[in-house]
Structure formats: C-alpha cells, structure tokens
C-alpha positions, 0 to 999 in steps of 0.5 A, spaced: 182 536 796 181 544 798 174 543 801 169 539 803 161 538 803 158 538 810 151 536 811 147 537 817 141 535 819 135 538 823 137 536 831 134 529 832 131 528 825 137 523 823 135 525 816 142 523 813 140 516 812 141 511 807 137 514 802 141 521 802 148 516 803 145 513 796 144 519 793 151 521 794 154 515 791 150 515 785 152 522 784 159 520 785 160 523 792 165 519 797 163 515 803 161 520 809 166 521 814 161 522 820 161 527 825 155 525 828 151 519 826 145 520 822 146 528 824 152 531 821 158 528 816 162 531 811 165 528 804 170 531 799 167 536 794 165 532 788 163 534 780 155 533 781 155 537 787 149 542 784 145 536 782 146 533 789 144 539 793 138 540 789 136 532 790 136 533 798 132 539 798 126 535 800 130 533 807 131 537 813 138 538 811 143 544 811 149 543 806 155 547 805 162 547 802 167 549 806 175 550 805 179 545 809 184 550 810 184 554 817 178 551 818 177 551 826 176 559 827 180 562 833 175 568 833 167 568 834 163 574 833 156 573 834 150 577 833 145 577 839 137 578 837 134 572 834 141 569 833 144 567 840 137 568 843 130 567 840 127 574 841 129 581 839 130 585 845 127 592 842 121 588 840 120 586 847 121 593 850 116 595 845 111 590 848 112 593 855 111 600 853 105 598 849 107 600 842 109 593 840 106 593 833 109 599 831 116 597 833 115 590 830 114 593 824 120 597 824 124 591 826 122 587 821 123 592 815 130 594 818 132 586 818 130 585 811 134 591 809 128 596 807 130 601 812 137 604 814 139 601 821 141 607 825 135 611 823 130 605 824 133 604 831 133 611 833 125 611 831 124 605 835 128 607 841 124 614 841 117 610 842 120 607 848 121 614 852 118 614 859 119 606 860 121 604 867 128 602 866 127 596 871 122 593 866 129 591 862 131 586 868 123 583 868 124 582 860 131 578 861 128 574 867 121 572 864 121 573 856 128 571 854 130 564 851 136 562 849 137 559 842 139 551 842 146 550 842 149 556 844 152 554 850 155 548 847 158 552 841 161 557 846 164 552 851 167 548 845 170 553 841 173 556 848 176 549 850 180 549 843 183 556 844 178 561 841 176 568 843 168 569 843 165 576 842 157 578 842 157 584 838 150 586 837 146 592 834 141 591 841 143 594 848 148 593 853 143 591 859 141 585 855 148 583 852 152 584 859 147 578 861 146 574 855 154 574 854 155 572 861 150 567 861 153 563 855 160 565 857 162 570 852 169 573 853 166 580 851 160 584 849 159 590 845 152 593 844 148 600 844 147 604 850 140 606 852 140 613 855 136 612 862 135 618 867 131 618 873 130 611 872 126 611 866 128 611 858 129 618 855 127 615 848 135 616 846 140 612 844 148 613 845 152 615 839 156 612 835 150 607 834 153 600 833 150 598 826 152 594 820 159 598 819 160 598 826 160 590 826 165 590 821 170 594 825 169 590 831 171 584 827 177 587 825 179 591 831 178 584 836 181 580 831 187 585 830 187 585 838 188 578 839 193 577 833 189 574 828 186 576 821 179 576 819 180 570 816 181 567 822 174 569 825 167 565 824 161 570 824 154 569 825 148 573 824 141 573 821 139 580 820 141 585 814 146 589 819 150 583 820 151 581 812 157 585 811 160 582 818 158 575 815 162 577 808 168 579 811 169 573 816 173 567 814 167 563 815 160 567 815 154 563 817 147 566 816 143 562 821 135 562 820 136 569 817 132 573 813 131 572 806 135 578 804 141 575 808 140 568 805 141 571 798 147 574 800 151 569 804 154 563 802 153 559 808 146 558 810 143 554 816 136 553 816 135 546 819 140 546 824 141 549 831 148 553 833 152 547 834 151 546 826 157 552 827 161 546 830 160 541 825 162 546 819 169 547 823 170 539 823 168 538 830 165 531 831 159 531 837 164 527 841 168 533 841 163 538 844 164 541 851 158 542 855 
C-alpha cells in the first residue's frame, strides 16, 4: 500500500456516516480507520475509487488520495488572504480609501489568473495613494477574522517539529500581526511604501508574487535542511498555484476555480484542520 484515501467532512456535520461507510464496502473499500468519528477517516486506496468519488459528491465531504510516504510534513508554507484569514487585506484597504469596488474587481480577476499578479498589485496600490497609514491598525482590530482551524494547524505541526512560514502576496503590516497571532515562525510579504504617515501609492520591489512564493518555498526548505517534498503548502489564488505544485503536499483551500482545476488536493468543505487529517493526525493529537 502506497497511498490512502482520506475523507474529511464539513466540521460538525458528521457526514461520514453509515451510508458513506456502506458505499465504501459496496465498492470494495476497506473498513475506515477513524481520525475523528463521523468527521474524518482514511482507507487504503482501492480499484473502484473513481466510482466512489462520484457517489459521495452529494455529501459535504472532501476526499483526497495521499501518499503514506513522508506524510507528516516538516514545513508549512501558507498564504494569508482568504486562507489563514477570511479577508483580502487590499480589498479592506480599498474600502477605507473609498475605492473598494474598483480594487475588488481587480483582485477577483487577479486571483482567477486573468491578470498578471505584479501589474494588478501595482495598479491596486496606486489607488490607495494618500490613505492614512493608521487605517491599517484599525482594519486589523475591527475587520480581520481568522479562518477556522488555523491556530490548531500551526500549534499541532509545531508541536511535532514542523517549521511554519506565512508567505503572502499581501503586505508586511498585516502578515506581522497575523503571523504573530497564529504562532507562525516567520512571515514574508510585500512592503507598502509610507511617507509622512500616508500611503504613497507605491509597493516595494521586488514584488512577492507567484514566482517569489516558489522561491520562498525552496529557500526556507533548504535553510531548514529539507526538500520541497517535505513541505505542505496551502493557498487559494492563482499566485499560489505554482507553490502548491512544487510542495510535497499542495492543498487548494476553498480556492478559485482556476486553482482547483490545477490542484490534486482540494478542500471545499473542511476548515484548516483538514490539513492535519491529510497528514494522518487524529483529532486526539490536535494541539490547542
């Protein structure tokens, strides 16, 4: 056996019940090994897997086949916006600057992969020129909310020796606070240029976009004595796709359609604790 099928239900749904287990048995799957009763389990890969995957689409269940080799990752590289937090920070800045709709439109197109990330970021930041930099603290206090399961994901992986990095195409004032709140070991992002207490409408170069995320994955892995195969990467946007492809386990979390199409592992019902189940952790092993 080289791989297992991992089933992860929407939190609280207990959707992996008698009907799903019965389907498994009918189609030749083995008895489930429970990671969390009713919510997450794994079974050995089996011949009629494709048929089973079609049959369970009516349930709020994510399914992924993962290798049993090098399964527990020693490095986590995570996107921030719409991944570790529920917002896109530049959209929040746009709302405060009175250009929210214009910026959101560009963000959506960029995350779908319709626009060049670097150009789209430069265009959006230009619209923020003159915004009081103090607004950033207000947004973090009043508008930023955290994706469910994030703190548990970080604490559990760190408790088992993993190194965690928040690598974002967003901005350092946000990643510093979000990273510290969730317990990341380090954070990287783009620099908003500020002069006389106001945003200048410029972003520091080089811009941390899709290619830079891949480079960060390789650089951090090498620095820690690991290979990219030792890493788990998670993200939702087009600028995450190359990073997800390069990592040993790349997870598209509630991702844009373009990203889901290019990703082998997709989580659409679970929260960030799904990344622990994918690595074979049981709920009893969760920290925090």
